[in-house]
N, C-alpha and C positions, 0 to 999 in steps of 0.2 A: 763698710756697708751695709747696716739692714736689708731684708728683702725686702719688697714692696709689695704694699697691700693689697693685692689681687681686687677687695671689693670695691676699690676707688678709682678703675681704671675706666668706667663708664661715667664718671664725674665730670665735671666741668673743676677745671683750678679752681676756680673761685667756690666752687660749691664744697670741695672739697674742705679747702683752708675754714668756710664757714662750719664746716663738719666739724673738723679737729677741733679749734677755739669753742665749740658750743659743748665738747665733750673735756677739755680738761683747760685748766687755767692758763690765761698767758700771766705772766707775773713778770713786771718790772721793775728792776731794781734801785732806779734813783728819779726821780721826778721833783723838782724844785719849784712846785707854785705856790708854797706857803711863801718861800722870798718873794716869788714874782708878785707877790698880793701886796707882802709888805711895802715894794718899791713902787707900787700903783698907788700906796695911798700914804705916802713919804715918808714912811721909814714906821707909822704906828698903824696897829690897826684895829678898832672898834669895833665891838657887836655891831652896831649900827652900821657899818662897812661891810661888815658880812652879811648882813641881813639884803645887802644893796647890792652884793656881787651873786648875781644869777649863774650858781655853778648850772643848773641845768640848762641855762642857754649858752649858745653859743658866744662864744668870746673873743671882740676882736685885739684884746691886746693881751692873751695869753694863746699859748700852745694848747689846756687844757682845756676841757669841760666836760661836763656829762655825757653830752652827745654826742661830744668825740669821740670818749672812752668807749663809748655802747660801739659805737662804728669802727672803734679797732679793735674789737673784742677782748678788753683788757679784763682780765677776771681779779689779779690783783695788784695792787703798786704802793711800793714804798715810798712813803712822800720823807723826802730831808728838811729836819727841820736843822736847816742851814744859819750859823749867825757867823758877821763877819769875824777873823782872826786877830783884828789889830785892837779890840776892844779890851777897857780894861776888866779885872776877873768877873766882880761881881755883876757888869753890865752882861757880859757871857754868859754867867747862868741867867740872870734875868732874862734875857733875849732868848735862850732856849727854852726857858718853860713857856715863855709867850708862844712860839711856834709851836711848842707841843698845843698847847690850849687851842692855837685858832687851828690847828688838824683836827680836837676834840668837837672845835664846833661846827666845822665844815660836817663833819659824821653825823653831829646831832640834828644839823638841818634838812640833810636827808637819808633819814633812815630806812627808807624804802630802794636807796639806790645804793649807799655805802654802808659797809660795817668795819669798825676800828677794831683787827683781831691781833693775837699775838704768837699764834701758834698755828703749825699745820692742818692740823686740823679746824680750827677756825675759818682759814681759807677757804678750805674747801667747804666747810657748813653755807657757809657767806656764799661760795660761787653754783652751790646746788638751790640756795634758796634764791637763786636771782640778782646777787646785790655785789657789788666789788667791793674786794677784801681792800681793807688800806691799813697799812703797815706803816710803824715810823721807823726812819734813821737817822742819827745824828753825824754831819759832817763834818768831824774834826774831833781832835782828841783835844783842842781847848777848850770845847764844850762841857770838860769836866775841871777843869781849872786844879790841874795834878792833883787831886782828889778821887780817891776808889771810892768815899762815899758819895761824892756826887754821882759818880759812875751807877753806883749798886743804886740809888734812886730814881735815875734815869732809869734804869730798868724796871724799876716798879712802876714807872708811869705805863711802861711800853715800847719801850724803844728797844728793837730788834737787832741792832746793828749800829755800832760807832767807826765810824771812819777813824783810822788814826791819827793824820793829820788832813788839811787841807792844805793849802798853797804855802804857808808859812812853817818851818818847823816848832815843836813846841817841846818843852823841855827834857823829852822824854824820847823822844822818837824825829827822826827824818824825814822831810818832804823832799818827794820830787824834783819839786821847782824852786827851790833854795838852796841855799851855800850850805852844804854838809857838814855839821859839827860834831855831830857823835859818832859816825858813821854806824848807823843802823839805830836798834833800840839802845838804851842803856837799862840799868838793872831797875827802876822803876816802869820803864816799858815795860819791861815782863815781866813783871809785878801786874801792868793792866792787863795784859793778856791773859794771863794764868786766871785773873779775876772775873774777866770774860767768859772765858771756857767754866769756872765755876758756878758765874751766874744765868747760864746758858744765853749770851748774848754774842752775836756774831761778828766775829774779826772781820773788817774791812780792811782791804790793801790797797785800794783804789787812792791815788792822791800822794803814796808814800813812797821813798826813794828804794830803789833797788836793792840797797844794803840792808832795807827794813823788812821787806817783804820777807826775802830769807831771815832774818833774825825772828820775824814772829812766825815761820814754817818752823822754823826750829824748835819754838818753844813750844807753840798753840798744842793741845790734844784735840781740838776740833776741828772741822772743818773752816776754812776761810772764806770770804766772798771777795770778787772784786766789783763794787757793786756798778760801777759805769767806767770801764777802761776796755782798750784795744791791744791789737797786737804790734806788739815793737818791730817785729821783722818784718811788717807790711806799711810800716810808719814810725821815724823813729821820733817820736812824742815823747819827752819823757814821761808824760803820765799812762803812756802805753806798758805792756808787760813783753818784759823779754823772752824769747822760748826756754831759757833754762828755768826758769820760775813755773810757766806754765808746765812742762815737763814735769814736776813736782805736786799736780794739783793729784793727780790718780794716787799718790800716794797718802794727801793729807785730804782726798774726797771734797777738796772744796770747787767752786764754780768762778769761771773767769764769764762778766755779765759784758757783754760786747755792747759797745757804747757808739751814739751817733754821731759825737761830735765832730763836724767836718774836718778840724787840722787834727783830730788821732786819727783821722779814716784815710787821707792821701798826703803823701811826701809833697806834693805840689802845695798843696792847699796848706801846710804847714811851712813850706819855704816862703808861702805869701804873707802869711800873718808876720813874721818877720822882717819882709820886707817887701810893704803893701803897695805895690808898683802895679796897676790896671786894674781891672775886673776880677775878684775870687774866681779861683779855679775850681768849676763843679765839681760837686761830687754826688755820687749816684747811691741808688739802692743795692745796684749788682758790686758797690765796693764795702759798703755793710757786711753784703755775704760774701765776699772775701774775708774779712776780717773772721766771720762765724767759722768758717770753711776749715781758716786758718789755726782757731782753736781746735776745734775738733779735731783735727789729723795731729797736732804737737800734744791733747790733753785727754781727750777723745771724748765720745759724744757723753760721756755723763757729767762734763767738766763747765757746758757752755749754756750762757743765758743771755738775757737782753734786757739792759739798761742805759735808756735810751738818753736820758739828761735834759727831758722836754722841761723848758721855761728856766733850764739853769745856763742855757747859752744861747747868742745871738743870732745862730744861722742851724739849719738843718740841710740832712741830702735832699734832692728831688727827690719829689714821691713818699719820704719822711718826713714832712713839713710839721706836723703836730701827732699826736696820741691819735689820728684815724688811721696812723698809715701801715701798723705793722702787720694789717695782711699782704702788702703790697711786698714787706721782704720775707712772710713764708710761701707765699707765691713765687719769688725768685728761688727759694732754698728749694721748693719742690720742683721746680723747672729745672734743675740738677739732681735729681732724682733724688732726693732725701724721701725717706720710708715717713709714714705714719707715727712711729714709734722713736724715729729720730726727732720729727717735728715735736712732738708730746712732750718728748725730756729737755728739750730747748725752750718750749712755752713757760714751762715751770715745773716739770718733774725733779728736776735736778734740785732747784731749790726749794722745790717740799723736800726732798732728802736732805740736803743739810738742814732745813729748818728744822726738821725731827733728831737729827743728829745730836744739835746745840741743844736741844729739850733735853733730851736724855740724861739721866743722870744729877741735872741742873739742880742747883740749892737756893734757888727763890720760890718761895711756894705760890708766888699771886702768879707767875707764869702759867700755874695750871688753871687762871683764866680764860677762856679761848677767845672773849669778847672783852672790848675793851669798853664797846660801845653801850654792852649792857649792865655793865659795874657801873657807868657815868653816864644817865641815861638823864638823868633831873637836868633841866634847863636850867642853867645859872643867872641871877637877878639881873647881873653885870659886868 
C-alpha cells in the first residue's frame, strides 16, 4: 500500500475524489452507447436520428449522456463499435464502418464537450482543454473478416483496440463463451496479434477463452488490455480473468479493466442468470471494489483499470446505475485507504501508460495524429 497523501486529510471524502478526478483523467475501457443508439432506432441510425438524440441532455433510455459523464468525472471513454458476430462478412465490415461513423458524428456534434483522439497525448490534451477524450474499440475479431488489410484500415480510422473475439469463436481464436475449437489461437491468430503490435493497436483479451489469453500473452510484444472483465477468483463466470493470467500482467505490462456487469461480479448473480428463480440477487459498489482490489493484489496496482460496459448490459450494480456513478466507486476505495497515487493509477494512469507503450515503435504513420476530430472536422453532406 502506498502512503496516504497527508494533504488530503482535511478534505471530505467527496472533495478528495472530486479533486483527484479533476487532476487525473478517468478513462473507462468500454461503453456500448453506439450499439444502444442503433437498437433505439431499429438497427439503422441516420444523421437526422443523431440530430434528434440530445446527448447534451439526460436520456431516459440510455445510461450514458453528457450531463452524467460530467457528473461521473469521466475524462476519457473507449466507445465500442460492436456489431453482431452472426452477420455475413460483407455486412460485418459495413456495419463496423457505420458504427465508427456514428461515433465520429457524435463527436462532431459536440466539439466543445467531446474530442475523438488516438493517442495518450491526445487524451491528456483533451482533458486539459475540458473535453472528454473519445477513443474507438472494435469488439470482436469478426470485425476484420479474417483480413489483415481490414485490420490495418480500422487502425487508420482510429480504432485503438480490437477484442479478439466476442461471444462466438472466430476462425482464428476461441471465445470464452463458445465450444472450444482451436485450443486458443491458430497461426493466423498469432499473425493478427503480431500485426496489431506492429501498427500500435491494443490486443483486448476480454471475451476470449483462457487458452486464447495465454496464447496471446505468449505472442504479444506489447501490453494487452482486458477492456471489460473482472476476477474469476471472486465470480466463476467464464468472461472473467483467472488468477494465473492476472499474475502474468506485470511481466507483460497490461491492464485488467474491471467491469460492472452484475453476473461477472457476484457468484450468486451468476448462478441466478443460469436459473432465474425469484428476484435477481443485488450487486453493490462494494463488490466492484472487491474485484478491483483482487486484481491489484494479484497483478499489482499498475495493472488495474475500469471498464464499466454501460449500455452493453441490462443491469448495473446499485450505486453504479449509469456513468455518473464512478465517484462512488472511488469513494469506496478511498474508504479502504487507497492513496491518491493508487486512485490516479486506477483512474487512467495505467491505461495511459499502456497506450504510450503501444504507440512506441508503431508502424502506422497516421497514429501520430493525436486528434481524429481535427483531422475529420468537416460536417458531411449526408
